[in-house]
C-alpha positions in Angstrom: 95.0 110.7 105.3 94.1 110.4 108.7 91.2 110.9 110.4 89.6 109.6 113.8 86.1 108.5 115.6 87.4 108.6 119.1 90.7 107.1 118.1 94.0 107.5 116.6 94.1 106.2 113.3 95.6 105.9 109.9 93.6 105.9 106.5 94.7 104.6 103.6 92.8 104.3 99.6 90.2 106.5 100.2 86.5 105.9 99.2 85.1 108.4 96.7 82.0 110.4 97.9 80.0 108.9 95.8 80.6 105.2 96.2 79.2 104.4 99.6 80.3 101.5 102.0 78.4 98.4 101.9 80.3 96.0 103.9 83.2 96.7 106.6 85.6 93.9 107.7 87.1 93.8 111.1 89.8 91.2 111.3 90.0 90.6 114.9 92.8 88.9 116.8 91.8 89.7 120.5 94.3 92.5 121.1 94.0 95.8 122.5 94.7 97.3 119.5 92.1 95.0 117.5 89.6 96.3 120.6 90.5 99.6 119.8 89.9 99.1 115.9 86.6 97.5 117.2 85.3 100.8 119.3 86.1 102.7 115.9 84.2 100.6 113.6 81.5 100.5 115.8 81.0 104.3 116.1 81.9 104.5 112.1 78.8 101.4 111.2 76.5 103.2 113.8 76.8 106.1 111.2 76.2 104.3 108.3 72.2 102.7 108.4 72.2 99.1 106.8 76.0 98.5 106.6 77.3 94.7 106.8 79.9 94.1 109.2 82.0 91.3 109.1 84.3 90.3 112.4 87.4 87.4 111.0 89.2 85.7 113.2 92.1 84.0 111.8 93.7 81.0 113.3 97.2 80.2 113.0 97.3 76.8 111.4 100.1 75.6 113.7 97.7 75.8 116.5 95.1 73.3 114.5 98.4 71.0 113.4 97.2 68.0 115.6 93.7 67.9 113.6 95.8 68.1 109.8 94.4 69.7 106.8 91.1 70.7 107.3 89.3 72.7 105.0 87.4 76.0 105.4 84.0 74.9 105.9 85.4 72.5 108.9 87.6 75.4 110.3 84.2 77.4 111.1 82.5 74.1 112.3 85.0 73.0 114.5 86.9 76.3 115.8 83.5 78.4 115.2 82.8 78.5 118.9 86.2 79.6 120.0 86.1 82.3 117.2 82.8 83.3 118.7 84.6 83.6 122.1 87.7 85.4 121.2 85.8 87.9 119.3 82.9 88.6 122.2 84.7 91.5 123.5 84.1 93.1 119.8 80.6 91.9 119.6 79.8 93.6 123.1 81.0 96.8 121.5 79.2 96.0 118.3 75.9 95.7 120.0 76.5 98.5 122.5 76.7 101.0 119.7 73.6 98.9 117.8 74.9 97.0 115.3 74.7 94.0 114.5 77.8 91.8 113.2 78.3 88.5 111.5 81.3 86.2 112.8 83.6 84.1 110.7 86.8 82.2 111.0 89.9 80.6 109.0 92.9 79.2 109.3 96.2 79.9 107.6 98.1 83.0 106.9 96.4 85.9 108.4 97.2 88.5 106.0 96.5 86.3 102.8 93.3 85.4 104.5 91.9 88.5 105.6 92.7 89.5 101.5 91.0 86.3 100.6 88.0 87.3 102.8 87.4 90.5 101.5 87.3 89.5 98.1 85.3 86.8 98.5 82.8 89.0 100.8 82.8 91.9 99.0 84.1 93.9 101.3 84.5 97.8 100.3 86.3 98.5 103.6 88.7 97.5 106.5 89.2 98.8 109.7 92.0 96.8 111.8 94.2 97.5 114.7 98.0 97.9 114.0 99.3 95.7 117.2 102.7 96.8 117.6 103.2 99.7 120.3 107.0 100.0 120.2 108.9 102.3 118.5 110.1 100.1 115.6 106.5 98.7 115.7 104.9 102.3 114.8 107.3 102.7 111.9 106.3 99.4 110.5 102.8 99.9 111.8 102.7 96.0 112.1 103.4 93.2 109.7 99.6 91.8 109.0 98.6 95.4 108.8 101.3 96.3 106.4 100.5 92.9 104.4 97.1 94.0 104.2 97.2 97.5 103.2 99.7 96.7 100.5 97.7 93.4 98.8 94.1 94.9 99.1 92.1 97.3 96.6 90.1 98.6 99.6 90.2 101.3 102.2 91.9 100.1 105.1 91.5 102.1 108.2 94.5 101.2 110.6 93.7 102.0 114.7 96.6 102.2 116.9 
């Protein structure tokens, strides 16, 4: 099923009408696709009073390797500023729409960290970019997005 608010998107696992959205997650990697997803999510969030919105950036553990194994709270404390800087364009999009957001970061495999965050934080919807723009990528919808779709039990809106 598809729908759009100012952008081309694909939605799977639609919500039932009697079950309103309370917590929306936007995984954000700084890509143009993620920025388009931020615009879509901000427009959606502006329509739902009281909606909690979380932005999540997942660092590749290889880039953090010089620091050895870090537990989750160490990632946020050491790399929170870097994640906030990377997510600044998305924050600006939400602020322009009058929507406040929470910023979070993790390290690990993106799809599994996103799925784990959804479960732990009680997110009931996800809006994310697809990243890939080539013909093959259009068929595959991007590996992280595909794995998130296959892993989570909440509605996921993919924005091209």
